[in-house]
C-alpha positions as CSV (number, residue, x, y, z in Angstrom):
1,M,-17.6,31.6,28.1
2,P,-15.1,33.3,25.7
3,E,-16.0,36.7,24.4
4,A,-17.2,36.9,20.9
5,D,-14.6,38.1,18.4
6,D,-16.0,41.2,16.8
7,N,-13.5,41.1,14.0
8,E,-14.8,39.5,10.6
9,A,-12.6,36.6,9.5
10,K,-10.8,37.4,6.3
11,N,-8.0,34.8,5.7
12,F,-10.1,32.3,4.0
13,F,-7.2,31.9,1.3
14,V,-9.8,31.1,-1.1
15,D,-7.4,31.1,-4.1
16,V,-5.3,28.4,-2.5
17,P,-6.4,24.7,-2.8
18,Q,-6.1,22.8,0.4
19,Q,-3.1,20.6,0.2
20,A,-3.0,16.9,1.3
21,E,0.2,15.3,2.0
22,A,0.4,11.9,0.2
23,F,1.6,9.0,2.4
24,Q,4.8,7.7,0.8
25,L,4.8,4.0,2.3
26,K,4.1,1.5,-0.3
27,G,0.5,0.0,-0.2
28,S,-0.5,2.1,2.7
29,Q,-2.6,4.9,1.2
30,S,-5.9,3.4,2.3
31,L,-5.0,3.1,5.8
32,D,-6.5,5.1,8.6
33,W,-4.7,8.0,10.3
34,G,-3.7,6.1,13.3
35,M,-2.1,3.4,11.1
36,K,-0.2,5.8,8.9
37,N,0.9,7.7,12.0
38,R,2.4,4.5,13.7
39,L,4.0,3.4,10.3
40,A,5.5,7.0,10.0
41,R,7.2,6.4,13.4
42,I,8.8,3.1,12.1
43,F,9.7,4.3,8.6
44,N,11.7,7.5,8.4
45,P,9.4,9.9,6.6
46,V,12.3,11.4,4.7
47,S,13.9,8.3,3.3
48,G,10.8,6.0,3.6
49,R,13.1,3.4,5.3
50,T,13.7,1.9,8.7
51,V,16.6,0.5,10.7
52,M,14.9,-1.9,13.1
53,L,17.2,-3.2,16.1
54,A,15.9,-6.7,16.8
55,F,16.6,-8.2,20.1
56,D,13.5,-10.4,20.8
57,H,15.4,-13.5,20.4
58,G,15.2,-14.6,24.0
59,Y,11.6,-15.5,23.7
60,F,12.5,-18.7,22.1
61,Q,16.4,-18.8,22.5
62,G,17.0,-17.6,26.1
63,P,20.0,-15.2,26.9
64,T,21.6,-15.3,23.3
65,T,25.2,-14.1,23.1
66,G,25.1,-10.3,23.1
67,L,21.8,-10.2,25.0
68,E,23.0,-11.4,28.4
69,R,22.4,-8.0,29.8
70,I,20.1,-5.9,27.5
71,D,20.3,-2.9,29.9
72,I,24.1,-2.9,29.2
73,T,24.5,-3.9,25.5
74,I,21.4,-2.7,23.7
75,L,20.2,0.4,25.5
76,P,23.3,2.4,24.3
77,L,22.4,1.3,20.6
78,A,18.7,2.4,20.7
79,P,19.4,6.3,20.0
80,Y,20.6,5.1,16.4
81,A,17.6,2.8,15.7
82,D,14.4,3.9,14.1
83,T,12.7,1.0,15.8
84,L,13.0,-1.4,18.6
85,M,11.6,-4.9,18.1
86,L,11.4,-6.8,21.5
87,T,9.1,-8.6,23.8
88,R,6.8,-7.0,26.4
89,G,8.9,-8.4,29.3
90,I,12.0,-6.6,28.2
91,L,10.0,-3.6,27.4
92,R,8.3,-3.3,30.7
93,S,11.6,-4.4,32.8
94,I,14.3,-2.6,31.0
95,V,13.5,0.1,28.3
96,P,13.1,3.6,29.8
97,P,9.5,4.9,29.7
98,S,11.0,8.3,28.5
99,S,12.1,6.4,25.1
100,Q,10.6,7.9,22.0
101,K,11.7,5.2,19.9
102,A,9.0,3.2,17.8
103,V,8.2,-0.1,19.5
104,V,7.5,-3.3,17.5
105,L,6.1,-5.8,19.9
106,R,6.6,-9.6,19.6
107,V,3.1,-11.0,20.0
108,T,3.3,-14.7,19.1
109,G,5.4,-17.5,21.0
110,G,4.8,-20.7,22.8
111,A,7.7,-22.9,21.6
112,S,11.5,-22.9,22.7
113,I,14.5,-24.0,20.6
114,L,14.0,-27.6,22.2
115,K,10.5,-28.2,20.4
116,E,8.9,-27.5,17.2
117,L,9.3,-23.7,16.6
118,S,6.2,-23.5,14.4
119,N,3.9,-24.5,17.2
120,E,3.2,-20.9,18.0
121,E,0.1,-19.2,19.3
122,I,-0.9,-15.5,19.9
123,A,1.1,-14.9,23.2
124,V,-0.1,-11.1,24.0
125,D,-3.6,-9.7,24.2
126,I,-4.4,-6.7,21.9
127,E,-5.2,-4.7,25.2
128,D,-1.6,-5.1,26.5
129,A,-0.2,-3.9,23.1
130,I,-2.4,-0.9,23.5
131,R,-1.3,-0.3,27.0
132,L,2.2,-0.3,25.9
133,N,1.5,2.2,23.2
134,V,3.3,0.0,20.4
135,C,3.8,1.0,16.7
136,A,3.4,-2.4,15.3
137,M,2.8,-6.1,16.4
138,A,5.2,-8.8,15.0
139,V,3.7,-12.2,14.2
140,Q,6.0,-15.2,13.1
141,V,4.4,-17.1,10.1
142,F,5.8,-20.5,9.3
143,I,4.9,-21.0,5.6
144,G,5.6,-24.7,4.8
145,G,6.2,-25.4,8.4
146,E,4.4,-28.3,10.3
147,Y,2.1,-25.5,12.0
148,E,1.6,-23.4,9.0
149,K,-2.2,-23.0,9.0
150,Q,-2.1,-22.1,12.9
151,S,0.6,-19.4,12.4
152,I,-1.4,-17.9,9.5
153,G,-4.3,-17.9,11.8
154,N,-2.3,-16.1,14.5
155,M,-1.4,-13.4,12.0
156,T,-5.1,-12.9,10.6
157,R,-6.3,-12.7,14.2
158,M,-3.8,-10.0,15.1
159,I,-4.4,-8.2,11.8
160,D,-8.1,-8.0,12.4
161,L,-7.6,-6.9,16.1
162,G,-4.8,-4.5,15.2
163,T,-7.0,-2.9,12.4
164,R,-9.7,-2.3,15.1
165,Y,-7.4,-0.2,17.2
166,G,-5.0,1.3,14.5
167,I,-1.9,-0.8,15.1
168,P,-0.2,-2.3,12.0
169,T,0.9,-6.1,12.0
170,L,4.4,-7.1,10.9
171,A,4.4,-10.7,9.5
172,V,7.8,-12.3,10.0
173,T,8.3,-15.0,7.5
174,A,10.4,-18.1,9.3
175,V,12.1,-20.6,7.1
176,G,12.2,-24.3,8.3
177,K,15.6,-25.9,8.2
178,D,14.5,-28.3,5.5
179,M,13.1,-25.4,3.2
180,K,15.1,-23.9,0.3
181,R,15.8,-20.3,0.9
182,D,15.3,-18.7,-2.7
183,A,13.4,-16.1,-4.3
184,R,10.5,-18.6,-5.3
185,Y,9.8,-19.4,-1.5
186,F,10.0,-15.8,-0.3
187,R,7.8,-14.6,-3.1
188,L,5.1,-17.2,-2.0
189,A,5.6,-16.5,1.9
190,T,5.7,-12.6,1.5
191,R,2.8,-12.5,-1.1
192,L,0.6,-14.9,1.0
193,C,1.0,-12.5,4.2
194,A,0.3,-9.4,2.4
195,E,-2.8,-10.9,0.5
196,L,-4.0,-11.8,3.9
197,G,-3.6,-8.2,5.2
198,A,-0.2,-7.9,6.6
199,H,1.0,-4.4,6.7
200,Y,4.6,-4.9,6.2
201,L,6.8,-8.1,5.9
202,K,10.1,-9.2,7.4
203,T,11.9,-11.8,5.3
204,Y,15.4,-12.9,4.5
205,Y,17.5,-11.4,1.6
206,V,18.6,-13.8,-1.2
207,P,21.3,-12.8,-3.7
208,E,19.6,-13.9,-6.8
209,G,16.2,-12.5,-7.6
210,F,15.4,-10.7,-4.3
211,E,14.1,-7.9,-6.5
212,T,11.3,-10.1,-7.7
213,V,10.4,-10.7,-4.0
214,T,10.0,-7.0,-3.4
215,A,8.3,-6.3,-6.7
216,A,5.7,-9.0,-6.2
217,C,4.9,-7.8,-2.6
218,P,2.4,-5.0,-2.4
219,V,3.5,-3.7,0.9
220,P,7.0,-2.7,2.3
221,I,9.7,-5.4,3.1
222,V,12.4,-5.3,5.5
223,I,15.1,-7.8,5.6
224,A,16.4,-9.8,8.6
225,G,20.1,-9.7,9.4
226,G,20.0,-13.5,10.2
227,K,23.2,-15.1,11.6
228,K,26.4,-13.1,12.3
229,I,28.6,-12.5,9.4
230,A,31.5,-10.4,8.7
231,E,30.7,-6.5,8.8
232,L,31.5,-5.9,5.2
233,D,29.3,-8.8,4.2
234,A,26.4,-7.5,6.6
235,L,26.7,-4.0,5.1
236,T,26.7,-5.4,1.3
237,M,23.7,-7.4,2.1
238,A,21.9,-4.5,3.3
239,Y,22.9,-2.1,0.6
240,R,21.9,-4.9,-2.1
241,A,18.6,-5.3,-0.4
242,I,17.8,-1.6,-0.2
243,Q,18.8,-1.1,-3.9
244,E,16.7,-4.1,-5.0
245,G,13.5,-2.7,-3.2
246,A,13.7,-3.3,0.4
247,A,12.3,-0.7,2.8
248,G,14.8,-1.1,5.6
249,V,16.6,-3.8,7.7
250,D,15.8,-5.4,10.9
251,M,19.2,-6.6,12.2
252,G,20.2,-8.2,15.5
253,R,23.2,-10.2,15.9
254,N,25.0,-8.6,12.9
255,I,24.9,-5.4,15.3
256,F,24.8,-6.4,18.8
257,Q,27.4,-9.2,18.1
258,A,29.8,-7.1,16.1
259,E,33.0,-6.2,17.5
260,A,31.8,-2.6,17.8
261,P,28.1,-2.6,17.9
262,L,27.9,1.2,18.4
263,A,29.8,1.8,15.3
264,M,27.9,-0.8,13.2
265,I,24.6,0.4,13.8
266,Q,25.8,3.8,12.5
267,A,27.4,2.2,9.5
268,V,24.2,0.3,8.8
269,R,22.1,3.6,9.2
270,A,24.3,5.2,6.6
271,V,23.5,2.4,4.0
272,V,19.8,2.3,4.7
273,H,19.1,6.2,4.9
274,Q,22.0,7.7,2.8
275,N,22.5,4.9,0.3
276,E,26.1,4.7,1.5
277,K,28.0,2.2,-0.6
278,P,29.2,-1.0,1.6
279,E,33.0,0.0,1.3
280,K,32.4,3.5,2.5
281,A,30.1,2.2,5.3
282,L,32.8,-0.1,6.3
283,E,35.3,2.9,6.5
284,L,32.8,4.6,8.7
285,Y,32.6,1.6,10.8
286,R,36.3,1.2,11.3
287,S,36.5,5.1,12.0
288,L,33.9,5.1,14.8
289,K,35.3,1.9,16.2
290,N,38.7,3.5,16.6
291,K,37.3,6.5,18.3
292,Q,35.5,4.3,20.8
293,K,38.7,2.7,22.0
């Protein structure tokens, strides 16, 4: 037993009210401490934004260009990302356990590019997500797709399980090839997922009306990078999305398929966290690219 302290405590600071730090992330005030702590690892507490590096494409596409050897092409980029979005197979086989980066784990799957992609099911048990110490679980949701109801069920099931154990759920809104990618569709898709409990959303940027998508969604939205486009176009898309209310970007191909991926992810960081304008970010990209030669 420790010895009793004979000194009478004096420093009660009775004239100083106890401070409670407000959690800055949109729509997250009522979440439990564990949820907030995980979200604070995903979203930079200073900027309130995130740069997610997505390389989970192999779960339905196989070895996508740039992801043939993740140990060679992706791991060098990891220090510049806030969050790694990947599958459990890649996490266990390639990512070093010493990594301190937040992990968003893909937990749905079941159909390849050879089949109907919306026919997904829950592919990861919540216990495995806990074992892997992930910060969030990503569920694909196909609003308007053939298996829309099934995918929504996947999402709500993981929201319930994640809430039980303090792990947020990221709803990823997939767009079918026959669907119109406009603000009206994305307002529907993101709002529906948020209403059913998703803690944050991943969706596509649209040049007209995107600010109405973010305004109508009560939780944070990060934008998907989509197909590979020119570096300036990708930086411009990221900048506009951030200025129009997005809380970050989840880029894959526009980073790892860039001519200089290491320079590109740093340029994207400047846009997301420092509000750097696209032209200045492109200058940074070119400068870093030249130094890497």
